[in-house]
Backbone as CSV, one residue per row, in Angstrom:
resi,resn,N_x,N_y,N_z,CA_x,CA_y,CA_z,C_x,C_y,C_z
1,MET,64.177,54.085,63.834,64.974,54.284,65.721,65.607,55.637,65.834
2,SER,65.271,56.097,64.095,65.942,57.866,64.400,65.088,58.676,65.282
3,ASP,63.341,58.284,64.966,62.085,59.037,65.967,62.466,58.754,67.379
4,TYR,62.725,57.426,67.496,62.621,57.167,68.888,63.776,57.772,69.796
5,THR,64.855,57.626,69.423,66.019,58.737,69.504,65.747,60.568,69.972
6,ASP,65.569,61.049,68.757,64.946,62.406,68.712,63.656,62.484,69.894
7,GLY,63.090,61.728,70.049,61.815,62.260,71.202,62.586,61.815,71.980
8,PHE,63.138,60.979,72.308,63.513,60.745,73.792,64.951,62.011,74.028
9,LEU,65.795,62.657,72.876,66.494,63.474,72.936,65.830,64.516,73.525
10,MET,64.751,65.145,72.114,63.764,65.990,72.789,62.961,65.928,74.704
11,VAL,62.833,64.960,75.123,62.493,64.831,76.291,63.652,64.855,77.398
12,ALA,64.927,64.633,77.149,66.019,65.015,78.053,65.850,66.285,77.890
13,ILE,66.189,67.365,77.117,66.788,68.348,77.170,65.479,69.383,77.818
14,ALA,64.308,68.890,77.276,63.015,69.676,78.230,63.164,69.197,79.775
15,GLY,63.326,68.302,79.943,63.583,67.973,81.441,64.765,68.380,81.905
16,ILE,65.908,68.930,81.988,66.937,69.558,81.907,66.705,70.759,81.926
17,ALA,65.830,71.057,81.157,65.664,72.601,81.001,64.425,73.320,82.353
18,LEU,63.799,72.169,82.338,62.068,72.041,83.007,63.341,72.344,84.888
19,LEU,64.492,70.809,84.991,65.109,71.515,85.827,65.707,72.786,86.630
20,LEU,66.283,73.515,85.383,67.653,74.155,86.154,66.332,75.475,86.292
21,LEU,65.210,75.592,85.509,64.027,76.649,85.448,63.348,76.245,87.212
22,TYR,63.615,74.956,87.947,62.925,74.891,88.888,63.994,75.071,89.880
23,ARG,65.071,75.156,89.486,66.570,75.206,90.705,66.081,77.004,90.554
24,GLY,66.655,77.512,89.693,66.448,79.029,89.661,65.847,79.678,90.412
25,PHE,64.106,78.847,89.985,63.192,79.668,91.296,63.197,79.615,92.647
26,ARG,63.641,78.367,92.951,63.580,78.340,94.147,65.018,78.595,94.505
27,ILE,65.989,79.421,94.515,67.001,80.231,94.859,66.360,81.661,94.474
28,TRP,65.873,81.883,93.687,65.262,83.290,93.618,64.480,83.424,94.864
29,LEU,63.743,82.011,95.382,62.559,82.633,96.541,62.962,82.700,98.316
30,ARG,64.388,82.124,98.286,65.220,81.962,99.604,65.727,83.061,99.331
31,LYS,66.408,83.960,97.816,67.099,85.019,98.562,66.681,86.206,99.572
32,PRO,67.221,86.722,100.358,67.063,87.240,101.692,66.549,88.827,100.948
33,PHE,64.994,89.228,101.351,64.929,90.432,101.054,65.023,91.334,101.305
34,THR,65.743,92.867,100.319,66.452,93.648,101.118,65.413,95.057,100.813
35,LEU,65.157,95.796,101.739,65.020,97.259,101.854,65.755,97.984,100.377
36,GLY,65.346,98.411,99.582,65.376,98.839,99.003,64.919,100.850,98.707
37,SER,66.223,101.721,99.015,65.574,102.679,100.392,65.126,103.560,98.454
38,GLY,65.477,103.675,97.657,65.406,104.805,96.486,66.018,106.027,96.420
39,VAL,66.857,105.815,98.030,67.345,107.332,98.126,68.865,107.288,97.923
40,GLY,69.178,108.082,97.375,70.658,107.435,96.425,71.728,108.587,96.602
41,PHE,72.245,108.477,96.005,73.463,110.111,96.031,74.001,110.019,95.038
42,GLU,75.017,110.917,94.603,75.688,111.295,93.953,77.244,111.727,94.516
43,PHE,78.479,111.165,93.703,79.187,110.909,94.157,79.921,111.966,94.654
44,ASN,80.820,112.459,95.592,81.501,113.526,95.459,83.427,113.436,95.371
45,GLU,83.775,113.528,94.363,85.002,113.639,93.821,85.910,114.521,94.550
46,ASP,85.969,115.392,94.795,86.028,116.067,95.473,87.220,115.988,96.871
47,ILE,88.052,114.629,97.119,88.708,114.785,98.577,89.179,115.303,99.238
48,GLN,88.747,115.854,100.087,90.168,116.814,101.005,90.608,115.804,101.896
49,LYS,92.422,116.286,102.004,93.021,115.813,103.038,92.830,115.582,104.197
50,HIS,92.889,113.959,104.901,92.549,113.810,106.184,93.408,113.226,106.396
51,PRO,93.486,113.435,108.075,93.674,111.639,108.559,93.275,110.408,108.345
52,ALA,92.138,110.579,108.355,91.033,109.386,108.095,90.914,108.847,106.376
53,VAL,91.415,109.692,105.649,91.614,109.389,104.123,93.232,108.239,104.545
54,ASP,94.319,109.381,104.669,95.213,108.088,104.684,95.541,106.614,105.601
55,LEU,94.533,106.795,106.722,94.028,105.299,107.593,93.471,104.667,106.761
56,LEU,92.463,104.946,105.624,91.657,104.346,104.578,92.521,103.773,103.650
57,GLU,93.222,104.589,103.384,94.414,103.850,101.443,95.386,103.265,102.635
58,SER,95.776,103.560,103.540,96.766,102.198,104.169,96.883,101.305,104.097
59,ALA,94.914,101.059,104.774,94.575,99.832,104.862,93.712,98.735,103.748
60,GLY,94.095,99.760,102.438,94.007,99.409,101.070,92.620,99.717,100.563
61,TYR,91.829,100.281,100.850,90.653,100.998,100.541,91.243,102.241,99.601
62,LYS,90.341,102.312,98.653,89.906,103.212,97.479,89.085,104.350,98.072
63,ILE,89.222,105.683,98.191,87.979,106.471,98.372,87.532,107.215,97.359
64,VAL,86.049,106.647,97.346,84.750,106.665,96.155,84.938,107.923,96.106
65,SER,84.096,107.863,97.158,83.360,109.965,97.435,84.117,110.524,98.996
66,ASP,83.777,111.708,99.209,84.048,112.780,100.327,82.539,112.576,100.842
67,LYS,82.555,113.683,101.286,81.798,113.859,102.459,79.831,114.101,101.738
68,LEU,79.245,113.192,102.215,78.110,113.459,101.248,76.684,113.549,103.049
69,LYS,75.954,114.635,101.841,75.046,114.989,102.518,73.829,114.094,101.891
70,VAL,72.761,113.232,102.966,71.784,112.643,102.274,70.521,113.720,103.009
71,PRO,69.461,114.388,101.637,67.941,115.125,102.592,67.520,113.983,102.986
72,LEU,66.874,113.777,104.015,65.734,113.102,104.307,64.180,113.669,104.365
73,ALA,63.228,113.389,103.819,62.142,114.078,104.837,61.162,113.106,105.031
74,PHE,60.394,113.744,106.120,58.955,112.481,107.063,57.749,113.619,106.958
75,ARG,57.246,111.850,106.244,55.889,112.900,106.289,54.833,112.198,107.490
76,VAL,54.337,113.289,108.992,53.865,112.977,109.691,52.721,113.823,109.436
77,GLU,51.076,113.174,109.513,50.009,113.255,109.094,49.697,114.476,107.555
78,GLU,50.065,115.464,108.296,50.339,116.717,106.840,51.082,117.523,106.788
79,GLN,52.532,117.471,108.308,53.391,118.136,108.204,54.811,117.672,107.480
80,VAL,55.485,117.846,107.075,56.481,117.458,106.212,57.789,118.146,107.488
81,LEU,58.425,116.910,107.677,59.523,117.401,108.881,61.052,116.888,107.623
82,HIS,62.299,117.402,108.055,63.073,117.716,107.084,64.190,116.953,108.180
83,SER,64.840,116.393,107.598,66.230,116.552,108.339,67.866,115.693,107.293
84,ARG,68.630,115.839,107.957,69.856,114.806,107.138,70.458,113.688,107.496
85,LEU,71.534,112.961,106.615,72.151,112.150,107.035,73.266,112.115,106.711
86,TYR,74.489,112.594,107.367,76.452,112.700,106.609,76.612,111.697,106.350
87,ILE,77.601,110.986,105.507,78.509,109.766,105.109,79.730,110.872,105.044
88,ASP,80.476,110.610,105.604,82.037,111.341,105.660,82.787,111.139,103.973
89,TYR,82.578,109.122,103.994,83.245,108.885,102.849,82.521,107.495,102.578
90,VAL,82.352,106.781,101.102,82.146,106.018,100.829,83.855,105.771,99.758
91,VAL,83.795,104.385,100.260,85.002,103.787,100.348,85.283,102.280,99.108
92,LYS,85.643,101.236,98.650,85.939,100.958,97.983,86.819,99.272,98.074
93,LYS,86.346,97.832,98.527,87.452,97.372,98.229,87.011,96.088,97.930
94,HIS,87.547,95.274,97.424,87.725,93.953,97.050,85.983,94.061,96.328
95,GLY,85.805,95.580,95.448,84.338,95.182,94.538,83.399,95.879,95.360
96,GLU,83.317,95.985,96.855,82.605,96.277,97.833,82.711,97.828,98.066
97,TYR,81.568,98.253,98.475,81.637,99.478,98.472,80.765,99.397,100.231
98,TYR,81.478,100.535,100.678,81.373,100.823,102.122,81.348,102.633,102.556
99,LEU,80.615,102.095,103.950,79.524,103.452,104.564,80.593,103.980,104.951
100,VAL,81.660,105.262,105.693,82.594,105.968,106.274,82.035,106.889,107.663
101,ARG,81.940,106.407,108.876,81.828,107.048,109.552,82.789,107.183,110.509
102,ARG,83.483,108.400,110.673,85.152,109.310,111.649,84.052,110.016,112.660
103,SER,85.118,109.033,114.082,84.821,109.777,114.979,84.706,111.033,115.543
104,ARG,83.923,111.662,116.599,83.813,112.829,116.381,83.668,113.249,118.239
105,GLU,84.325,113.979,118.798,84.832,114.220,120.200,83.362,114.537,120.651
106,ARG,82.915,115.794,120.578,81.480,115.445,120.814,80.084,114.676,120.790
107,ARG,80.493,113.395,119.795,79.599,112.392,119.543,80.041,111.431,119.290
108,LEU,80.056,110.770,120.897,81.026,109.273,120.824,79.915,107.910,120.935
109,VAL,80.457,107.710,120.126,79.699,105.692,119.768,79.603,105.398,121.286
110,GLU,78.446,105.094,121.518,78.348,104.180,122.890,78.463,102.569,122.046
111,TRP,79.708,101.684,122.029,79.478,100.164,121.593,78.537,98.676,122.313
112,THR,77.216,99.555,122.728,76.660,98.661,122.856,75.606,98.226,121.559
113,GLY,74.773,97.415,121.520,73.648,97.451,120.503,72.756,98.205,120.966
114,ALA,72.080,98.965,122.106,71.445,99.815,121.303,72.534,101.079,121.002
115,GLY,73.542,101.495,121.044,74.177,102.556,121.121,74.501,102.689,119.615
116,LEU,74.464,100.829,119.114,75.384,100.775,117.427,73.352,101.081,116.718
117,ARG,72.682,100.715,117.557,71.179,100.514,116.423,71.249,102.728,116.605
118,ARG,70.986,102.984,117.054,70.708,104.236,117.219,71.901,104.997,116.230
119,GLU,73.396,104.442,116.104,74.283,105.561,115.304,74.750,104.698,114.049
120,ILE,74.386,103.438,114.099,74.611,103.164,113.227,73.319,102.483,111.678
121,LEU,72.229,102.380,112.850,71.360,101.238,111.689,70.688,102.237,110.913
122,PRO,70.870,102.930,110.558,70.004,104.199,109.651,70.669,104.202,108.730
123,TYR,72.181,104.013,108.569,72.967,103.837,107.130,72.905,102.430,106.980
124,LEU,73.303,101.510,107.749,72.732,99.932,107.039,71.593,99.833,106.537
125,LEU,70.220,100.337,107.020,68.819,100.611,106.740,68.442,101.002,105.456
126,LEU,69.399,102.339,104.959,69.037,102.987,103.942,70.035,102.931,102.713
127,TYR,71.031,101.965,103.366,71.648,101.390,102.049,72.023,100.182,101.962
128,PRO,71.145,99.564,101.586,71.544,97.768,102.304,72.788,97.066,100.979
129,ASP,72.570,97.636,100.298,73.876,97.181,99.100,75.103,97.011,99.775
130,CYS,75.328,98.278,100.758,76.967,98.366,100.444,76.992,97.848,102.122
131,ALA,78.661,96.907,101.817,79.293,95.688,102.575,78.706,96.481,104.229
132,GLY,78.808,97.023,104.654,78.917,98.213,105.756,79.007,98.915,105.928
133,VAL,79.377,99.752,107.256,80.032,100.820,107.707,81.081,100.276,108.512
134,LEU,82.249,101.665,108.334,83.534,101.358,108.306,83.668,102.972,109.344
135,TYR,83.844,102.484,111.024,83.731,103.496,111.590,85.506,103.609,112.164
136,ILE,85.901,105.231,111.749,87.250,105.518,111.625,87.526,106.314,113.148
137,ASP,88.540,105.958,114.312,88.738,106.692,114.952,90.216,107.119,114.580
138,THR,90.174,108.514,113.989,91.933,108.933,114.067,92.608,109.182,115.072
139,GLU,92.526,109.221,116.333,93.275,109.323,117.496,93.566,107.989,118.158
140,GLN,93.178,107.092,117.546,93.451,105.317,117.647,94.190,104.820,116.806
141,GLY,94.280,105.572,115.194,94.306,104.942,114.430,93.611,103.202,113.762
142,GLN,92.338,103.794,114.055,91.764,102.277,114.412,90.458,102.467,113.355
143,ILE,90.211,101.074,112.757,89.175,100.945,111.803,88.172,99.882,112.304
144,LYS,87.589,100.382,112.438,86.478,99.359,112.801,85.046,98.634,112.283
145,GLU,84.750,97.501,111.473,84.167,97.288,109.953,82.116,96.959,111.055
146,ILE,81.706,97.613,110.157,80.188,97.063,111.146,79.089,96.419,110.183
147,THR,78.735,95.475,110.295,77.647,95.038,109.826,76.562,94.103,110.165
148,LEU,75.431,93.888,110.077,73.910,93.611,110.342,73.806,92.385,110.466
149,SER,73.912,91.794,111.360,73.380,90.007,111.154,72.291,90.062,112.280
150,THR,72.108,88.217,112.188,71.260,87.826,113.064,71.635,87.090,114.300
151,ASP,70.377,87.207,115.102,71.222,86.653,116.410,71.407,85.282,116.069
152,SER,71.249,84.392,115.063,71.391,82.922,115.042,72.757,83.367,114.769
153,ASP,74.087,83.760,114.551,74.868,83.336,114.177,76.209,83.270,115.348
154,ASP,77.492,82.880,115.190,78.247,82.267,116.339,78.232,83.515,117.192
155,ALA,77.987,82.445,118.705,78.588,83.838,119.625,79.741,85.042,119.437
156,ASP,80.539,84.045,119.252,82.049,84.866,117.984,82.021,85.729,117.207
157,GLU,81.398,85.826,117.003,81.017,86.288,115.656,79.312,87.872,115.988
158,ALA,78.956,87.504,116.628,77.550,87.882,116.568,77.788,89.534,117.400
159,SER,78.746,90.069,117.739,79.162,91.164,117.162,79.584,92.072,115.972
160,HIS,80.181,91.621,115.127,80.259,91.901,113.723,80.658,93.638,114.279
161,ILE,81.488,93.400,114.513,82.766,94.902,114.706,83.816,94.361,114.845
162,LYS,84.972,94.459,113.797,85.554,93.888,113.540,87.041,94.915,113.852
163,ASP,87.710,95.197,114.524,89.048,95.600,114.235,89.674,95.249,112.662
164,ILE,89.907,96.469,111.611,90.705,95.514,110.774,91.402,96.434,110.902
165,TRP,92.033,97.553,110.953,93.635,98.443,111.006,93.818,98.619,112.069
166,ARG,94.779,98.691,112.832,95.127,99.920,114.002,96.839,99.645,113.601
167,THR,97.426,101.024,113.652,98.447,101.900,113.248,98.844,101.684,114.417
168,ARG,98.321,101.741,115.562,99.319,102.149,117.006,99.481,100.351,117.856
């Protein structure tokens, strides 16, 4: 009887292990593919005083980094073209990182799909592990959270721009 029980126990353990491996493999296959950019940045911990900093802190965000310049290089046939992308702040809330863009008088964001694609999409694609981009309008006292979503989401959530903080 002992041999029968030992054999049954071994088969049961092997079956459970195979089931867990199978489920883990299926979950791994269904994970969305992220575009890891490989373009990193070093945090700039010297944070300058600005109304945007006060607005972010009062909304519960922890400022992790001040202004960053991300160098970019594009190869077009034999020519290399250089550019840069500026990030005003990197903040953290609830364990998630957000990139921050401040409003600028000379460069207003057009709040349409095309306008957001032009102004915000590069940030979301370059750093896919970030939870989103926060757009700060210090004159209005407003923080807008922008995330990338699919068309199949609910119509109410399709814009994925929400006012998360308004002081006025």
